C-alpha positions as CSV (number, residue, x, y, z in Angstrom):
1,X,-0.2,0.0,0.0
2,X,1.2,3.2,-0.4
3,X,2.3,5.9,2.0
4,X,-0.7,9.1,2.7
5,X,1.3,11.8,2.4
6,X,0.1,15.7,3.0
7,X,0.1,17.6,-0.5
8,X,0.3,20.8,0.7
9,X,3.2,19.9,2.6
10,X,5.1,18.1,0.3
11,X,4.5,21.3,-2.3
12,X,5.6,24.1,0.7
13,X,8.8,21.3,1.4
14,X,9.7,21.3,-2.5
15,X,9.8,25.3,-2.5
16,X,12.0,25.2,0.2
17,X,14.3,22.6,-1.6
18,X,14.4,24.9,-4.5
19,X,14.6,28.2,-2.7
20,X,18.4,28.2,-2.5
21,X,18.5,27.1,-6.3
22,X,17.2,30.3,-6.7
23,X,18.3,32.5,-4.9
24,X,22.3,30.9,-6.7
25,X,20.7,31.6,-10.4
26,X,19.4,35.4,-9.2
27,X,22.5,36.1,-7.4
28,X,24.3,35.1,-11.0
29,X,22.1,37.2,-13.1
30,X,21.6,40.1,-11.4
31,X,25.2,40.0,-9.4
32,X,26.1,43.6,-7.6
33,X,24.8,45.0,-4.2
34,X,23.4,48.1,-3.8
35,X,27.1,49.3,-2.3
36,X,28.8,47.8,-4.9
37,X,27.3,49.9,-7.4
38,X,27.2,52.7,-5.1
39,X,30.8,52.2,-4.7
40,X,31.0,52.1,-8.8
41,X,29.5,55.0,-9.2
42,X,31.3,57.0,-7.1
43,X,34.2,55.8,-9.3
44,X,33.0,56.4,-12.8
45,X,31.4,60.2,-11.1
46,X,35.5,60.7,-9.8
47,X,37.3,59.6,-13.2
48,X,34.7,61.8,-15.0
49,X,35.4,64.9,-12.6
50,X,39.4,64.4,-12.6
51,X,38.7,64.3,-17.1
52,X,36.7,67.6,-17.0
53,X,38.9,69.4,-14.5
54,X,42.2,68.9,-16.4
55,X,40.1,70.1,-19.7
56,X,42.1,73.8,-21.1
57,X,39.5,76.1,-22.3
């Protein structure tokens, strides 16, 4: 005889098991943290400011 399972619990257990996999895919897809984005924007602004300051009129 087959084992009786609660389908709601099975569905939730599968979702919990799939969550780390989806998280890994999203980390690969969207990649950077907010602080990394802010640091890169600040670096771009610094480079642009340096370039503008060194231009001759």
